[in-house]
C-alpha positions, 0 to 999 in steps of 0.5 A: 278280854280276848276271845275264848273257846269252850273245850267241852265236846258235849256242849259243842254237839248240843250247840251244833244241834240247836243251830241245825234246828234254826237252819231247819226253821229258816227253811220252813219259813221259806217253804211257807212263803212258797206255799202262799205263793202257790195259793196266789198262783192258784187264785190267778189261774182259776180267775176267782176274784174274791169279794171282801164282803163274802162270808167264809162260811158260804157254800158253793152257790147255785149251779146251772145244769146242762142237759142230762148233766148235774155239773158244769164248768161254772159249778167247778169254778164256784167250788174252787172259789169257795175252797180258796176263801175257806182255806180250811181242811173241813171245806173239802168235806163240804164240797164232797157233801154237796156232790153227794147230795146233788148226785144222790150218793151213798158214799164218796171217797178220795184215795191216794195210790202208791205204785211202789208199795202198791198201797191205797190210802183213804184221804177223805170220805163223805157218806149219807147219814143213813148209811150203816156204820158197818157199810161205812167201815167196809167202804173205808177199807181198800179191799173192794177197790183192789181189782182196779189197781191190780198189776197188768189188769185192764182196769189199771191200764184204763185208769192210767189212761185217765178213763173213768171206770163205771162199776154196775151190778148189771155188768156181767164182766164185773160181777165178781168186783161188784159182789162186795158192793151189792152186799152193802146195797150199792148197785152203781159205782164210779171210779175217777182217776187222777194221773200225772205223766201216765201214772196213777196218783189217786182216785175218787170213788162214788157209790149210789144205790140206783142203777142210773148211769153216769153222765160224761159231763159230770164225770169230766167235771168231777175229774177236774174237781178231783185234781184241785181237791188233791192240790188243796189237800197237799197244801193243807198238809204242808201247812199242817207240817209247818205249823207242827214244826213251828209249835215244836220249835216254840215249845223247845225254845220255851223249855230250853235253858239256852238263849236263841237270838236273831239279829237283823244286821241292816236294822239292828233289830234283834229277836231275843227268845223267852229263854234268852231273857229268862236266863238274864232275869227279864220278862218278854216285853221288859226291853225292846229287841235291838242292839242298844238293849244288847249293848246297854243291858245284857253284855258285860261292859268289859267284854262288849268291845271285844265281842263287837270287834269279833263280830265285825271282823267275821263280817268283814272277812265274810266268814259264815260262823263265829264262836266265842265266850263272853260275860252277860249281866243278870238283872240282879247284877251277877255275872253269867258266862256264855258260849255263843255260837252264831251263823251268818245268812242272807248275803247282799250283792257284795257278799256281806251277811245281813242276818245273824242267828245264834245260840248262847249257852250258859257255861258259868259252872264250867268256867268256875270249875276250870278256875278251881282246877287251875288254882288246884293245879297251881297248888299241886305244882307248888307242892311238887316243887317243894317235894322235889326240893326237899328230896334234893336237899335230903339227898345232898345232906346224906351224900355228904357223910356217904362220900366220906365213908366211901372215900375213906374206904378207898383210901384204906385199900392203899394201906397195908391190910391182910386178906381178911381185912381186905375182905371186910373192907370190900363188904363195907364198900359193897354196902356203901354202894348199895346205900348210895343206890338207895339215895339215888333212887330217892332222888330218881322220883323227882328226876323222873317227874322233871324228865332229867334222868340221863342214862350212862353208856359205859362198858361193864361186866354182867357177871360182876354185876350179878356177883355184887348183887349176890353179895349185897343180899347175902351180907344184908340177910345174915339173920335169915336164909335167902337164896338167889338162883341165876339162870343165865343162858349161854348166848348172853354176852358177858361184856356190854355197854350201857348203864350198869348202875341203873340195871343193878338198881332195877334188879336189886329192887325187884329181888328185894320186893320178892323177898320182902312181900312174897314170904319166900326164901328163894328168888330165880333170876333168868336172863336170855338174849332176844333177837336184835339188830347188829347195833344192839344187844337186847336182853330179857330179865325175869325175876320170879318167886313162888310165894304168896302172889297177888289177887287179880284185883291187886295185880290190875291195880299195880299194872294201872299204876305202871302206865308209863309216865303215870304217877299217883300220890298214894301211900302204897309201899311198892308202887313208888319203886316199881314206878321208877323201875318201869320208867328206867326200863322204858328209857332203856328201850324195853318193856316192863310186865308183871304177872302173878296168881294168888299163892302161885308167886309173882313174875316180873319180866323186863327187857333192856337194850345195850350196845356191843362192848369192844371187849367182846361178848365172852371172856377169853379162855386161858386153856382150850382143853378137851373136858369130855373125860372130866367127871363132876358131881354137883351137890345142892339141895335146891333143885332149880339151882342144881339144874342150872349149874349142871346145864352150865357144866354140860355146856363145856362138855363135862361129865355131870352127875347131880345129888341133892343130899350132902350125906348121899354125896359122900356115898356117891363119891366113895362108890365112884372111887371104888368103881375106878371112875372117881369124880375129879371135881365136886361143886358144892353149894355153901348153904345146905340144910343139916350139913353145909358145903364146908362141913362136906368139904372136911368129910371129903378131904379127911376120907382116907378110903378114897384112892383119888380125892376130888377137887372141891369147888365151893359156890358162894357169894363170899370169898375164901378170906371172908369165911376162913376164920369162921370154919377151919374147913375153908382152907381145904376148899380148892376153889371158890366160885362166886355166884352166878356161876357162868360158863366162862367162870366155870371153864376158867376155874376147871382149866386152871385146876387142870393146869396145876395137875399132870394127871388131869392134864393127861385125860384132858389134853389141850386142843391144838389149833390146826395149822390152817388156823395158825397160818394167820400168824405168818408174817404178822408184826407184833409190838412187845412191851416188856421191861425184862430183857430175858422175857423179851428174848423168850417171847421174841424167840417163841414168836419167831417160830411162827414167822412173826416179826417183832419190835421191842419197847422197854416201857409204856412211854417207849411203846407210845413213841414207837406207835406214833412214829412208825409208818408200818402198822402193828397187827397186835401188842403184847403188853406187860403190866408192871413196868417203870415210868409207865405201866401197861394199864396206863399205856393201854388207856391212852391208846384206847382214848385215841391220844396218839397221832394215828389214833384212828388206826391205833384205837382198836389195835388188839392188845394182850396182857402178858404178866406175872400177876395172878391176883383176883380181878387182874383179868377183869381190870385188863379187859375193862380198860380195853385189852383183848386178852390175858396171858400169865407168865411163864408164857405157854407157847401154844396158848400164846399162838392160839390166843393171837390167832383167835384175836387176829381172826376176829380182827379180820371179821369186824361184824363178829366183834363190833368195835364200839 
């Protein structure tokens, strides 16, 4: 079994702490050795040969007195011999007691001095047995000694120079210093300093009640004794700290569940801690501490070779540490997994370690849990795979009949149908497309899990996308009232390049959620353009309602489930679809966000990045007219929808009035007519309470009191032929505007209506391009693709007036041949749609597909459709395949000039209309 590693951060930290503890213990052992070595040096320097027959309890022997002195150097040596033999802190007390007895003292104190903190600490004290407790306590406090260590005092300078300080009650200079001592019955004191490098380190204080002076030889001997006493105290303190550390370490090892070991790599002797043996069920002396025990009893046979190999490799490579996992055998036979962390020490002359210390941590529970998790993951993967296969199978089975429904619908389009049948067929196709989107959404979940969602990049019409969504919800909600209000800003491009199907899927799901869960009948869809680079168009979409909303807890719960690529196997109805929407938005390089408050509705905001379309950003307008004198009345009970349509109308410079009541609208129309300021157009919402748009249209058209009856535009998701059989007033409507009412659609509808009536043409004249604008047409070359000879002559004559050179092609095939064989480039192509052999649509597709020899130059050549057809959708089809404009016959010369001039100006400024 190979080397393993532990992935638990807590275990790593615990092991590191234990290894650090072992390292500290090794350092302590070394310090202990240094301390013993220092004691040996002390014995040698003092030349104190110790007899093995001397008792440890012997006190210092008899002293030889010098004349007038109590101590001499011999006494000091005997005292040191005694201290070395005893090696016990109490021996220092014995020495102080002997000094006090010989000198007839009341008290002796040993003090340490910390110059940095100006702190005096009492290290040891002896006092006479008859000294009162109160006096003893007063002498233990350093207050009486402060005068001697006061900064910049003469006493401190004297002590720092190594001079003893005598404090006598009869000395008038030190009367204030001796006053506290006289109160205790002490009349004579001696302070002996301990200095190192002219710095005060400690003091010995001696007190007696007699006025006898201190002999200089005694002072010198006591100074020498003080130096050795401090050394002994420091050594005893080091030994005490080491003993405490050893004790703590031993207690920790006993309390620990981890096994600690110390392996001598030269002798193969191994120390096993009690916790190590206890982990395996053994007592401390059951087995010898060596490599054979480890190999024959402790390590699992299947892991032994690998473990020893890892250690040998580490030693050979001179690494300083090793971690691995292996199995140990308990005494009763069960297996224990351990994580072993070892460090190597004490390298020999070749740099190879001779000692290894380490810790074994029991990780059996972790390994068992990991095995359970791996089994659970395998089962979850199998379940996920089964689910994905099931979804794919169900999707496939549903797609089979759906393909038949959609295919037959397309076949029916080629049969002879009246307008109403075509309308019904369009509704069937729209519903089939919606159902197909649901099937795709069903399969998306498994695709997202596998990371197989791939976006399409095709040109699409944003207005048509919203129109289909509106029709979808209008058709699917005939049994109840639903209202989708679109607020599309004027700078939002109509034509884009991206995945229209996925965008429609996201919007449809969010709108459906709003209607389903918010308990509201109105949803507002807002679209605006965000700042972007030249390569992309970034749009922000907002779907909001004013319904029930959500609590903060519910909102946080949903947001947590919308973390990118995070899925939950819950049963919530809404999480599944929102998760897919969020994922698709991220694929479109956008962001997805939900905001909601209880009883204040919900707002879902997302952004998406698209590419520029070669069709341009806006649909081309047929008639550039001045609409400042055209008066429009907008009738809609919905405030938001009415405000948005009014804003759109004002953006094309119409004079706009608004009203929310159909009955009040009749009165407003009559008043305007009586004042000589009649409304030229009435924009009506189809669905209004009490009176719908068709009923209001009937009242307007049948009102004989009106001197000038306005044109009525009905705003609905339905076309005229879809509702004509339901209400006879439908034939009175002048124009049907599909939702959403964009700026370009409204402008086109108004312009076309004006073009059919001379009275309106008088008050809204065409905007004639300035001469400098049309100068761009001079000496340009145009290819006219037209099969009718008369139309060829008419168009050629119109273009000749602007000094435009023309070439004629009778059909699409001739046009492609001319384009391939000519050496001179054409500036634009005027393309008829209906022609024999090859029509204009197919010719345009081949040019845009780059199938000609000069495909690089011709692929982006401007193409303008010129046709007698006026069917709904013709313009969209022309623009969708790559045409740049659309003109209907008979051709208006000024419109032809302005359209060509506009296209050629854009051609000279590629940055304004990227060709993608």
